[in-house]
C-alpha positions, 0 to 999 in steps of 0.5 A: 715281710715276715719280720714285721711287728704287729700293726706294721701294715699301717706304715704302708697306708696312704699310697699315692696316685703315682704309685697306684698308676705305676702298679696298674701300668706294669700289670697291664703291660704283663697282661697284654704280653700274655694275651699276645703270647696266647693269641698268636699261636692260636691259629697254628696250634689247632689241636691245642686250642681247637681240640674239640674239632678233631672229635668230629669226623674229617668230612664234618670238620670246618675248613681251617681259617685264621682269624685275628683277635679283633675279628674273633671279638666281633664274631663273638659279640654278634653271634646269636643265642639261637645259633649257639644253642643249635650248634653247641647246645645249652652248655656253651650257651649257659657259659656265654650267658654267665659272662653276659650276667657278669657284665650286666651286674658289674657295669651298672654297679660301676656307676656307684663309684663316681657317686660315692667317691665325691662324698668321701673326698669332699670335706673329709679328714684329708685332701692330699691325693698326690701324697705318696709318703706312706704313714709319714704323710699324715704327720703321725696323726691318725685323724688325717688321711692321705693318698688314695685313702682320701677316696675311701669312706674312712675319710668321712669326718665324725661330724658327717656320718650321715653320708654313710646313708648313701653307702647303705642305700647304694648297697641295698640297690646293688644287692637288689639289682644282682637279685633281679638279674639272677631271677631274670636269667633263672627264668630264662634258663628254665624256659630254655631247658623246658623247650629243650626237653620238649624238643627231645620228646618231639624228636623221639615221637617223630623218629617213632612215626618215621619208623612206622611209616617206613615199615608201612611203606615197605609193606605197601611197596612189596604189595604193589610189586606183587600186584604188578607181577600178578597183573603182568603174569595174568596178562601174559597168560591171557595174551598167550592163550589168545595168540595160540588159540588153545586152552583159553578156558585155563586163563578164565579158570585162573581168573575165576579162582582169583576172584573167588579167593578175594571174595571169600577171604579177608584182608589179611588173607589177601595180603598173604596171597599177594606177598608170595609171587611163586605161590600166587602163580602156582596156586591161582594161575597154575593148571587145575588138578584133575581128580 
């Protein structure tokens, strides 16, 4: 290959259909062998092929299941975008969307091939599609083509150059289609990113609200406990004084002092009064100090 003279590649032009199919077949066989070697150990070497699963705690890891190539392909095709975003976030969704974009671009463009190939082949410089003789197949005449070169636009005769308008129009349509796909998906990505940011802000606000509600619930719970304790203490003292039949006025005095404290104080003092059960029992329900 390195000792060829300049222009030596012209001797390899005009490859035939048989040689082309042979090259494609050998490449396909190698491709299938590599796919087979990669998919078989996938279910047995989980730490290599599914390494991200081991980043999660053991109780959050999914059960080990063996899926075949066809089952995995069906699952990937039927998985919903919302589920991908929910489980794997936007990065994984954008990668899968990128693959969808490639399919959406190249499959419609593939329609151009059966449109342009007949324009290049019919009435062209050569029609020997099955010829596989290299540069000798044209008989040394540069104005004749052979092999797969008869399908290219170089096979168009100088008298049929108006066919190049079809190539130009198809190129413009293909570029417009690619731009439309990119514009549509960029709008979709921008919308998803905006929704994700709004979701993050809402989660932050909800966490703040839950934190405030949790603190308020703790305060209310303590107040209810102290109120319940004060009520039980007052009832116990009242019943005890009634049962023993002496010093009943102590319970009445304690009740009156509690009522006066509530009437004279504000809400903050009332909360502080009920927060300390020991002080509540001593100061309000305890015996009055005599001068």
